[in-house]
N, C-alpha and C positions, 0 to 999 in steps of 0.2 A: 312673586307674581310677575308674569311676563310684562314687557314694556307695553303700555297701553296708549292708544290714540287719545287726543284731547276729548273727543266726544265720549269715549268710554269712561274717562275719568269723571266727566261731568255727570255721568249716569249713576255714579256711586253715591248713595245717600250719605248725608252727614251723620256721623255716629252719635247716638244719644248718650248723655252722661249717666251712668248708673248712679242711683242715689237711694238713701234710706227711705223707707215708707213714711209718708207724711204723718200718719197717726202715731207711729212708733217714735219718731224723732221729737215729738212734742215733749217727751219726758227724757230726752237724751241730749247730752252735749257732744256726743261723738259726731264726727264729720258727716255732713249731709251728702256731699258729692263724693263718690267712692273711687273715682278714677277709672281710666280706660284699662281694659285687658290688653295683652300684647296683640291679640288679633284685631281688636278695635283700633288700636294705635296704627297698626299696619294699614288697615283699610282707610283710615282718615288721611294718613300720609300719602296714599295713592291718589287722593283727590287733588293734591297740589299740582298746578299747571306749570310750575317752575318758570314763571314769567321772566323774561330777560330784563325788563325795566324794574322789577321788584317793587311794585307799589306798596306792598305791605310794610316793607322796611321803613318807608317814609312816615308811616303812622306810629312807629315804635319810639317812645321817648329815649330809650337807651340804644337804639339802632341795632337790635339783634339781627344777624344775617338769617332771616327766617327761612328762605328757600333752601339754604345750605344745610341747616340743621334738620329740616324735614327730609331732604334727600338722603342724608346720612342715616336717618331713622328708616326710611323706605328701603335702603340697601342693607339694613340689618346691623349697621355699625353704630350701636347706641352710645358707645364710649366716645366716638367721634362727634355724634350729635351733641353730647354733653359738653365736649370741649368747645364746639362752635358756640353753644349757648353761653358758656361761661366766659368766652372771649369778650363779651359785652355786658352780660348780666350777672352780677354777683349773687343774686338772690332769686334764681329761676323757680324754685319750688314755691316760694311766696307769690311771685308774679303769676304763676300758672293757676293760682287759686283766687287771687283778689284783684288782679289787673282787669280793668274794663276793656277787654280786647274788642268787644263789639262796637266800641266807638273809636277805636284806634287802628290797630293793624287789620282787623277783620273787615272793617267797614270799607277798606281800600282794596280788599281781595278781588281780583278779576273774576273769579268764579262766582262771587257774590252778586254780580250784576244781573245774572239770570237764574242763579241757583243759590243755595245757602253757602256762605263763605267757608273756607277751610277752618276747622276748629283749632286755631293756632295755640290758644291758651291751654287747651286740654292736652295737646301734644307736648307743649312746654312742660306742663306738670308731669306727664308720663315720663319724659326723659329725665327731668330733675329728680323725681322720686326713685327712678331706677339707679341713678348715680348715687343718691344718698344711701340706698341699700347696699351698694358696692363699696362705699367709702369714697368721699370726695377726692377728685384728682387735684393734686397740688400744682399750683402754677410755678413755673421756673422763677427762682428768686434772682432779681437783677443785682448789679453792683450797687452798694449803698451810695447815695448822693451826699451823705453827711448833713443833710438838712432835716429839720424837725417840724412837723405840722401838728397842731392841736385841733381836734374835731370835737365840737361841743354838741353832744346829743347822739345817742346810739339808736336812732330811728332809721328809717329807710334812706333818707338823704345822707345822714352821717355815715352809716355803714358803707354805702356805695362810694362816697367820696374817699373814705379811709381805705377801702380795699383797692380802689384804682391807684391811689397814691402809693400804697405799699407795693403794688406790682411795678411801679416806676422806680422803686428804690428809696423811698422816703421813710424815715422813722415817724410813725404815726401813733398818737395817743388819743383815745376817745375818752372824754370826760362826761359821764352819765349821772344825772341827778338821782335816779331811782336805784333800787337794789337789784334790778334785773335789766339787762340790755334788751333792745328791740323796739323801744318807743311804742308807737301806736300798734305795731305788729304784736306786741306782747300784752299791753294793757288795754287796748281798744278793741281789736278785732276778736270776736268770740272763738272759742275752741271749735265750734261746729263749722266754722268757715275756714279757720286757719289754726291747725293744731299747734300747741306750744312746742312739741317735740320737733316739728318742722322748722320753726323759727330758731330754736336753739341749735339745730344742726347747721343751718345757714350761717349763724353767728360764729359757730366753731370754725367754719371755713374761713371767715374773715380773720379770726384769730390766728389760724394756721399760716396766714400770709405775713405774720409778724406784728399785727396790730395789737397794741396794748389797750385794754378797756378798764378804766377806773370807775367803779360804781360808787354810789352815795357821794358823789362829788358835784356840789352845787356851784356852778359858775355864777358869780354875782354875790355869793356869800364867802366861799372858800378862796376863790381867786376872781379878780376882774379880768376882762379881756386885755386891758393894758398890762396887767401883771403877767399874764401868759406871754405876751409879746416882749416885754421889756425886762422882766425879772426871771421868768422861768425858761427863757432861752428858745422859745419857739419862733420859727421864721415866718410862719403864716398861721392863720386861724380860720377855720370854717365853722359857721354857725348853722346848725341843723337841729335846733331845739323844738321845731314844730310850733303848733298853736294849741297850747293846753289850757288856756284860760277860758272857761265856759261863758257863753252868752245866755242871759236869762230873759224871759218874757217879762216886760215891765208892766205887771198887773198886780193889784192888791192880792195879798195872801201868799206871796212867794216864800215866806219864812215858816210856813206851817210844816209840822213833822210829816214826812211822807213825800216832800218835794225834793227831787234829785236833779242835778245836772246829769246829762248823759255821760260826761267824763267821770264823775264820781261813781255813778251806777256801774258802768262797764269796768272801771278800774277795780272796784270792790269785787266784782264777779271774777275778773281775770287774774289780777295779782294776788287777791286774798283767797283765791281758789274756791269761791262759792260754787263754781261749775262742777266741783268734785263732791258736792253734797251726797250722802251724809258723812263721808270721810272727813270733810272740813265743814264745820258748822259756823260759818262766818256771818256777821251781822248785816245781812241785806234783807230788809223786811219787804217782801212783795205781797201786796194785799190781794183781795179777791177781785177788784176791778181796777185795772191799770190803764192810765192814759199816757201815751207818748206823744209829745207835741213836736211836729216836724215830719218830713217824709224823705229825708236823705238816707244814705247808707247807714249812718250812725243811728238814725231813728229805727230803721229795720233791725239793726243789731240789738238795740235796746229792747224793742218789743219782743223779739224772738227769744232773747235771754230771759226777760220777765216771764214769758210763757213757760219756758223750760224750768226755771228755778221755782216758780210758783207751783207748777205741776208736780215736781219732785217733792216739794214740801207738803202739798195737799195729799199726795198718795201716802206719804209717811204718816199723816194724821187721819187718813180715811175720809178725806173731804173732796169736794168737787174742785177741778182745776180752775185757775183764775180766768177772768175775761179780760183780754188785752185789746186796747184800741189804739190805732194810729189816728191822731187828730190833725188834719191838714187844712189850711185855709184856701188852698186852690183845689183843682179837680184832678182826676186820675191822670189826665194827659200831661199835666205839669209836674208830676212827681219826679224829683231829681235822682232818686236812687236807681241803681242798676235794675233792669227789668227782671233779671234772674232772681235778685233778692226779693223784689216785690212778689213775684210769682211764688217763691218758696214761702213767704210770709202768708200769702193767701191760702196756699195749700194747708198750712199748719193751723189755720183758723183765726189768724189775726183779723180783727174787725177794722175796716177803714171808714172813718168819718170824714168825708171830703166836704169842702166848702163850709168848714166849721172853724171858728176862731175863739179861743178862751179869752174872756175879758175879766175874770176874777176867779181866784181859787178860794174855795169855801172851807172853813174849819169848824171843828166842834169845840165844846167847852174846855177840852183838855189840850187843845192846840194841834190836833191831828187833822189831816185832810179828810173831808167828808164829801167833796164834790167840786165841780167847776161850773161857773156860769159862762155860757158860750153864746155866740151870735152866729146866725147863718150868713154866708157870704155869696156874692155873685161875682163873675169875672167881667172886668171892664176892659179898657184899652191896655196894650202891652206896656210894661215899665222898662227900666234900663236893662233888666236881665233878659228882655225879649219875651218874657212870659206875661200873660194877661194879668193885670193888677186886680187883686181881690178887693171887693167893695162891700162893706157891711149892708145888710138888708134891714132897714129900720123896722123895729117892732118884732124882730124874729128871735129875741133872746130866749134861752131855755136853760134849765139846769141838767147837768150830767152827773150821775152818782159815781164817784170814783174814790178810792182811798190811797192811791199812789199816783204821782205825777212825775214823769221824766221829761226834762226839757232838752230836746235835741235840735237846737237852733243855731248851731255853729260855734266857732271858737275864735279866740284871738291869741297872739303870742303873749307869754308871761313876761312882764316887764323886768323881772328880777335879773335876768341875764345881762341887761344893759347897764347895771349899776357901775358907776365910775368908768364909763366907756365913752368919752367924748368923741365927737366927729362922726358918729354913726347916725346917719339920717334915717328917720322913720316916718311913716305915713300917719294920718289921723286915726287910722285903725290899729296902730301899734305895730304894723308889719315893717320889715326892714326894706329900705330902698336899695335895690341891687340891679346890676345890669342883667337884662333878660337872657342874654346868650352866655355870659361868663360867670355870673354870680358875684362879680366884684362890687363891693359896697363903697360908700363914700369915705370909709375909714381905711387908711393905708394898711396893707397886708391882711385885710379881713375880707372874707368871702361869705356868702350866705346862700341858702337854697332850701326849697321845700316850703312847708306851710308857714314858716317864719317870714317868708317873702310874699307868698301868694295868698295866705290865709288857707283855711281848710280845703284841701284838694285830694288827689289820689296818691296812692303809694308809688305808682310808677312815675308820675310827674315829679315827685320828690326825688326819686332815684335818678331821673334824667337830669335834674338840677344838680345833684351831687356829682354826677359824672362830668357835667360841663364845668363845674367849679374845679374839680380835680385837674382837668386838662389845663385850665387857665392858671391855676396855682403852679403847676409844673412849668408852664411857659414862663411865668413871672420869675420863679426861682432860678431857672436855667439862664434867663437873660441877665440876672444879677451876677452870675458867675463870670460873665464875659466883659 
């Protein structure tokens, strides 16, 4: 396409993302968003104004050179676009799917002031998927530094930290407690949003840099942090274990059969391959009426998984699909999930019960969930989060008939990793106290980043923390050599 004037670029409409039909995908774990065609990617790349001050980059936690990779794509050099992406982002095919670009790079896009912003995430996905199809380009291996770093946790923070350190010449070993690497990318985010093959391909790239990944290795049981530093010969440790301890609603009836934490529910579906039913018939009992408590991204994932799994099972038995509800104590305006995920859930028929709060889970004589006692809410003054505080409406109690309840109310770090690790300061919420810019903790030679520091947050913020920690670990270890 010939060089265009800014006004001509502004006149190009933002390209819509092709996606599965809403009714068809209710019974399918295949990816909802199908990705740009080459023509669509070219059209979207033409919309970028190539601003000199690059405002979009300031909104990216891993500082991807966004205008440069888009220009390379516009010029037809996709291999160069991939190299530019990978210069800062070790997991671009993941980020192109699950990163909330609309509140980060895209919200700062100059074009977005009067028009729709450039679809940075969709272009990132297109370039990353193209590269995976060609075979990932290996980074040049530097001279070894002779230093060893242990990374605890193979989630987005740990993978990013490990990859960056490996590119700097460090010997890096990741210690992962589960039988598959990827952390929340593999056990938390459903197949229809982030296919497992994509995650595995990105992890293979990290391995190709020389990073060793040890699975089924529970730090706090097999080794303590002190043992890694003092007996196993590591010069530094990065904690990236996330926040995997579920938070439950403190109401009567939480122990009835059919009550799940979102962590357990999604882990069973993802790691135990329930999403591949009927090839894998794993024990996740989805009833005919499901209630998911909460309205964050994890709640959307849980509700949409329940709908799909229940529909597949119902079709196999010749029955009606389940009815799935999101139960949220605030209104539609306060929903914390990404708008795209809420929109997809609505398209698929998820029922939203706003301004509703469970006060008791009801069970039958055999100990199974039979319903919830709820109360209507109204919004009062804003609380510490900036959202209006939900206030119960006296006398508005009612019963809701459900047989499965999934609690998606947030998570906290698992305390196991802190066993025999003195000097590591933690907050009252169980998170690690660490420097916001560097990830340095109160314990010598230990850094931390991601959900273990912030509590449950986004994949890209965890990656940004892993990148910042890698840079500071490098600075620290190089200073020690002088």
